[in-house]
Backbone as a chain_set.jsonl record, in Angstrom:
{"seq": "XXXXXXXXXXXXXXXXXXXXXXXXXXXXXXXXXXXXXXXXXXXXXXXXXXXXXXXXXXXXXXXXXXXXXXXXXXXXXXXXXXXXXXXXXXXXXXXXX", "coords": {"N": [[185.311, -71.579, -99.491], [186.793, -73.18, -96.742], [190.207, -73.098, -95.809], [192.397, -75.996, -95.68], [194.242, -75.805, -93.598], [192.958, -74.044, -91.809], [190.667, -75.518, -91.16], [191.937, -77.68, -89.853], [193.019, -76.415, -87.61], [190.757, -75.519, -86.301], [189.609, -78.024, -85.684], [191.545, -79.058, -83.984], [191.419, -77.283, -81.847], [188.798, -77.83, -80.963], [189.091, -80.454, -80.156], [190.898, -80.043, -77.992], [189.343, -78.561, -76.232], [187.453, -80.427, -75.503], [188.928, -82.363, -74.213], [189.974, -81.089, -71.874], [187.853, -80.654, -70.026], [187.345, -80.148, -67.32], [188.985, -78.083, -66.525], [189.432, -74.515, -66.059], [190.544, -72.871, -67.978], [192.316, -73.205, -71.02], [195.068, -72.755, -71.203], [195.768, -70.962, -73.11], [194.435, -68.573, -72.497], [191.824, -68.484, -73.059], [188.494, -69.163, -72.113], [187.053, -72.338, -71.291], [184.101, -73.919, -71.835], [182.403, -76.34, -69.945], [181.433, -79.598, -71.161], [178.255, -80.921, -71.403], [176.448, -83.809, -70.814], [173.618, -85.28, -72.352], [172.055, -87.419, -71.588], [172.558, -88.533, -69.083], [173.144, -87.923, -65.546], [175.599, -86.289, -63.393], [176.06, -88.229, -61.444], [175.477, -90.563, -62.728], [172.957, -91.388, -63.108], [170.221, -92.02, -65.207], [168.657, -89.684, -67.179], [165.139, -88.563, -67.334], [162.968, -88.974, -70.237], [162.669, -86.236, -72.5], [159.932, -83.827, -72.65], [157.633, -84.205, -75.246], [156.447, -82.203, -77.69], [153.592, -82.457, -79.379], [152.633, -82.057, -82.746], [149.628, -81.597, -83.851], [146.977, -82.188, -86.222], [145.436, -79.913, -86.245], [147.129, -77.842, -85.368], [149.002, -77.902, -87.411], [147.332, -77.175, -89.638], [146.675, -74.563, -88.772], [148.999, -73.239, -89.385], [149.673, -73.895, -92.051], [147.445, -73.208, -93.771], [147.057, -70.261, -93.586], [149.505, -69.45, -94.777], [149.411, -70.641, -97.316], [147.224, -69.243, -98.382], [148.216, -66.571, -98.378], [150.365, -66.921, -100.207], [148.955, -67.594, -102.5], [147.553, -65.202, -103.009], [149.729, -63.423, -103.461], [150.767, -64.622, -105.776], [148.602, -64.304, -107.482], [148.337, -61.628, -107.733], [150.853, -60.827, -108.803], [150.731, -62.235, -111.252], [148.664, -60.742, -112.542], [149.948, -58.273, -112.65], [152.072, -58.815, -114.468], [150.598, -59.413, -116.695], [149.31, -56.973, -117.119], [151.453, -55.346, -117.883], [152.087, -56.428, -120.238], [154.049, -58.418, -120.243], [154.059, -61.215, -119.928], [151.778, -62.539, -121.61], [149.376, -64.798, -122.629], [148.83, -65.824, -125.913], [145.861, -65.644, -127.846], [144.946, -67.96, -129.838], [143.013, -68.691, -132.562], [141.886, -71.576, -133.364], [139.826, -72.807, -135.029], [139.191, -74.854, -137.025]], "CA": [[185.696, -72.816, -98.834], [187.816, -72.931, -95.735], [191.523, -73.779, -96.078], [192.681, -77.168, -94.88], [194.931, -75.406, -92.393], [191.954, -73.485, -90.878], [189.883, -76.664, -90.653], [192.751, -78.438, -88.901], [193.158, -75.544, -86.428], [189.45, -75.586, -85.527], [189.496, -79.36, -85.156], [192.456, -79.309, -82.807], [190.799, -76.468, -80.699], [187.654, -78.552, -80.518], [189.633, -81.633, -79.352], [191.539, -79.599, -76.785], [188.28, -78.195, -75.397], [186.758, -81.618, -74.985], [189.857, -83.057, -73.275], [190.083, -80.277, -70.667], [186.525, -80.241, -69.646], [187.227, -79.725, -65.925], [189.788, -76.93, -66.311], [188.772, -73.279, -66.319], [191.126, -72.314, -69.159], [193.198, -74.229, -71.7], [196.465, -72.272, -71.25], [195.913, -69.865, -74.086], [193.749, -67.498, -72.022], [190.352, -68.534, -73.462], [187.753, -70.053, -71.148], [186.43, -73.496, -71.89], [182.879, -74.278, -71.121], [182.198, -77.793, -69.796], [180.525, -80.275, -72.093], [177.225, -81.567, -70.525], [175.824, -84.963, -71.524], [172.105, -85.085, -72.328], [171.368, -88.678, -71.29], [172.799, -88.902, -67.705], [173.559, -86.899, -64.652], [176.991, -86.554, -63.008], [176.135, -89.415, -60.652], [175.311, -91.689, -63.542], [171.525, -91.655, -63.307], [169.611, -91.746, -66.576], [167.577, -88.582, -67.099], [163.898, -88.998, -68.027], [162.73, -88.496, -71.586], [162.12, -84.88, -72.468], [158.58, -83.746, -73.054], [157.574, -84.066, -76.685], [155.341, -81.376, -78.143], [153.058, -83.085, -80.571], [151.934, -81.16, -83.67], [148.429, -82.292, -84.334], [146.542, -81.689, -87.532], [144.878, -78.553, -86.064], [148.183, -76.913, -85.354], [149.584, -77.86, -88.81], [146.432, -76.417, -90.447], [146.83, -73.159, -88.414], [150.23, -72.68, -90.008], [149.689, -74.073, -93.469], [146.36, -72.491, -94.45], [147.372, -68.816, -93.846], [150.62, -69.22, -95.728], [148.87, -70.911, -98.651], [146.354, -68.112, -98.829], [149.075, -65.426, -98.682], [151.084, -67.25, -101.387], [148.004, -67.531, -103.608], [147.324, -63.794, -103.195], [150.903, -62.939, -104.149], [150.89, -65.157, -107.187], [147.537, -63.798, -108.338], [148.709, -60.184, -107.971], [152.017, -60.822, -109.682], [150.243, -62.606, -112.648], [147.986, -59.569, -113.009], [151.026, -57.222, -112.923], [152.748, -59.253, -115.657], [149.594, -59.25, -117.784], [149.103, -55.532, -117.307], [152.531, -54.763, -118.561], [152.293, -57.226, -121.496], [155.32, -59.183, -120.13], [153.762, -62.527, -120.248], [150.414, -62.655, -121.962], [149.141, -65.905, -123.542], [148.136, -65.452, -127.151], [144.617, -66.268, -128.206], [144.962, -68.543, -131.192], [141.753, -69.293, -132.908], [142.079, -72.77, -134.173], [138.469, -73.302, -135.237], [139.199, -75.344, -138.344]], "C": [[186.84, -72.451, -97.829], [189.088, -73.714, -96.104], [191.656, -74.985, -95.263], [193.364, -76.791, -93.545], [193.946, -74.834, -91.331], [191.075, -74.546, -90.322], [190.673, -77.46, -89.618], [192.909, -77.69, -87.628], [191.887, -75.611, -85.561], [189.272, -76.963, -84.951], [190.39, -79.601, -83.946], [191.923, -78.482, -81.631], [189.635, -77.202, -80.122], [188.105, -79.78, -79.653], [190.145, -81.19, -77.997], [190.45, -79.177, -75.788], [187.592, -79.334, -74.782], [187.627, -82.4, -73.954], [189.905, -82.371, -71.972], [188.795, -79.761, -70.188], [186.52, -79.675, -68.186], [188.065, -78.468, -65.614], [189.015, -75.663, -66.647], [189.312, -72.599, -67.564], [192.12, -73.379, -69.742], [194.636, -73.712, -71.88], [196.614, -71.144, -72.22], [195.131, -68.602, -73.659], [192.278, -67.457, -72.318], [189.691, -69.55, -72.529], [187.168, -71.18, -71.995], [185.197, -73.834, -71.114], [182.739, -75.826, -71.073], [181.15, -78.325, -70.645], [179.497, -81.054, -71.193], [176.637, -82.704, -71.388], [174.301, -84.81, -71.38], [171.418, -86.346, -71.851], [171.576, -89.049, -69.761], [173.278, -87.785, -66.864], [175.036, -87.194, -64.269], [177.113, -87.854, -62.125], [175.978, -90.662, -61.425], [173.916, -91.993, -63.792], [171.045, -91.215, -64.703], [168.538, -90.727, -66.371], [166.294, -89.047, -67.794], [163.771, -88.404, -69.387], [162.177, -87.105, -71.569], [160.667, -84.838, -73.008], [158.58, -83.489, -74.552], [156.249, -83.276, -77.028], [154.757, -81.926, -79.433], [152.356, -82.002, -81.404], [150.814, -81.861, -84.308], [148.029, -81.597, -85.655], [145.929, -80.263, -87.366], [145.996, -77.558, -86.04], [148.886, -76.761, -86.686], [148.659, -76.936, -89.707], [146.527, -74.9, -90.103], [147.989, -72.497, -89.032], [150.098, -72.79, -91.542], [148.66, -73.209, -94.286], [146.638, -71.009, -94.649], [148.457, -68.593, -94.841], [150.269, -69.635, -97.212], [148.037, -69.825, -99.2], [147.218, -66.952, -99.192], [149.877, -65.681, -99.961], [150.219, -67.184, -102.657], [147.731, -66.062, -104.01], [148.537, -63.169, -103.961], [151.027, -63.346, -105.549], [149.829, -64.534, -108.063], [147.894, -62.314, -108.713], [149.852, -60.024, -108.933], [151.627, -61.191, -111.155], [149.505, -61.452, -113.285], [148.942, -58.476, -113.36], [151.694, -57.545, -114.278], [151.809, -59.055, -116.897], [149.315, -57.79, -118.19], [150.19, -54.903, -118.103], [152.935, -55.535, -119.845], [153.679, -57.936, -121.438], [155.096, -60.621, -120.55], [152.204, -62.653, -120.371], [150.16, -63.836, -122.961], [148.411, -65.389, -124.76], [146.903, -66.257, -127.396], [144.649, -66.76, -129.58], [143.59, -69.052, -131.51], [141.976, -70.317, -133.914], [140.723, -73.434, -134.394], [138.395, -73.8, -136.694], [137.966, -76.191, -138.663]], "O": [[187.675, -71.575, -98.056], [189.033, -74.824, -96.632], [191.063, -75.034, -94.186], [193.089, -77.391, -92.506], [194.08, -75.099, -90.136], [190.746, -74.515, -89.136], [190.113, -77.869, -88.601], [192.932, -78.334, -86.58], [191.92, -75.735, -84.337], [188.817, -77.082, -83.813], [189.999, -80.282, -82.998], [191.976, -78.959, -80.497], [189.469, -77.217, -78.903], [187.552, -80.06, -78.589], [189.888, -81.835, -76.98], [190.615, -79.414, -74.591], [187.167, -79.246, -73.63], [187.129, -82.99, -72.995], [189.878, -83.07, -70.959], [188.637, -78.562, -69.96], [185.723, -78.783, -67.895], [187.882, -77.854, -64.563], [188.058, -75.706, -67.419], [188.592, -71.804, -68.168], [192.639, -74.26, -69.057], [195.353, -74.269, -72.711], [197.591, -70.403, -72.114], [195.157, -67.622, -74.403], [191.564, -66.544, -71.904], [190.234, -70.608, -72.213], [186.846, -71.034, -73.174], [185.232, -74.012, -69.897], [182.946, -76.503, -72.08], [180.115, -77.699, -70.875], [179.923, -81.783, -70.297], [176.375, -82.515, -72.576], [173.801, -84.271, -70.393], [170.194, -86.309, -71.718], [170.788, -89.835, -69.235], [173.773, -86.784, -67.381], [175.636, -88.167, -64.726], [178.174, -88.478, -62.093], [176.285, -91.741, -60.919], [173.646, -92.828, -64.655], [171.439, -90.183, -65.245], [167.647, -90.864, -65.532], [166.353, -89.835, -68.738], [164.421, -87.398, -69.674], [161.32, -86.786, -70.745], [160.252, -85.734, -73.742], [159.369, -82.702, -75.076], [155.14, -83.679, -76.678], [155.399, -81.851, -80.481], [151.613, -81.167, -80.888], [151.014, -82.654, -85.228], [148.624, -80.619, -86.108], [145.933, -79.497, -88.33], [145.856, -76.492, -86.64], [149.313, -75.67, -87.063], [149.147, -76.057, -90.417], [146.471, -74.056, -90.998], [147.98, -71.277, -89.199], [150.4, -71.825, -92.245], [148.982, -72.599, -95.306], [146.48, -70.514, -95.765], [148.383, -67.679, -95.662], [150.766, -69.056, -98.178], [148.13, -69.507, -100.386], [146.995, -66.357, -100.247], [150.064, -64.75, -100.744], [150.679, -66.781, -103.726], [147.686, -65.732, -105.195], [148.362, -62.485, -104.969], [151.35, -62.546, -106.427], [150.073, -64.253, -109.237], [147.75, -61.878, -109.855], [149.811, -59.153, -109.802], [152.092, -60.588, -112.122], [149.697, -61.195, -114.473], [148.715, -57.79, -114.356], [151.859, -56.664, -115.122], [152.225, -58.594, -117.96], [149.124, -57.439, -119.354], [149.929, -54.021, -118.921], [153.992, -55.297, -120.429], [154.377, -58.036, -122.447], [155.81, -61.174, -121.386], [151.477, -62.838, -119.395], [150.722, -63.818, -124.056], [147.474, -64.6, -124.641], [146.906, -67.467, -127.167], [144.378, -65.971, -130.486], [143.049, -69.826, -130.719], [142.213, -70.067, -135.096], [140.53, -74.566, -133.951], [137.643, -73.254, -137.501], [137.832, -76.69, -139.78]]}, "num_chains": 1, "name": "protein.A"}
């Protein structure tokens, strides 16, 4: 956990960086990068909506199916390894009363 003093120092540095957006340094020798807004230009015009990449069912299946298959194979091999070394073998109880 960070100390309260460390959090306070980072918070004050963050505020100083936002206040002095137009300056090239904040007086301590470190450069400040200007903060850019994502919704408007410098003239005030509203930017168009960004392109949205849709993930259709085909794209989802191309990711999910291979990982499900790999996970199944890993589980099957690990279960066989456990059974081979008699670590976890279910007992066959004959309850034919």
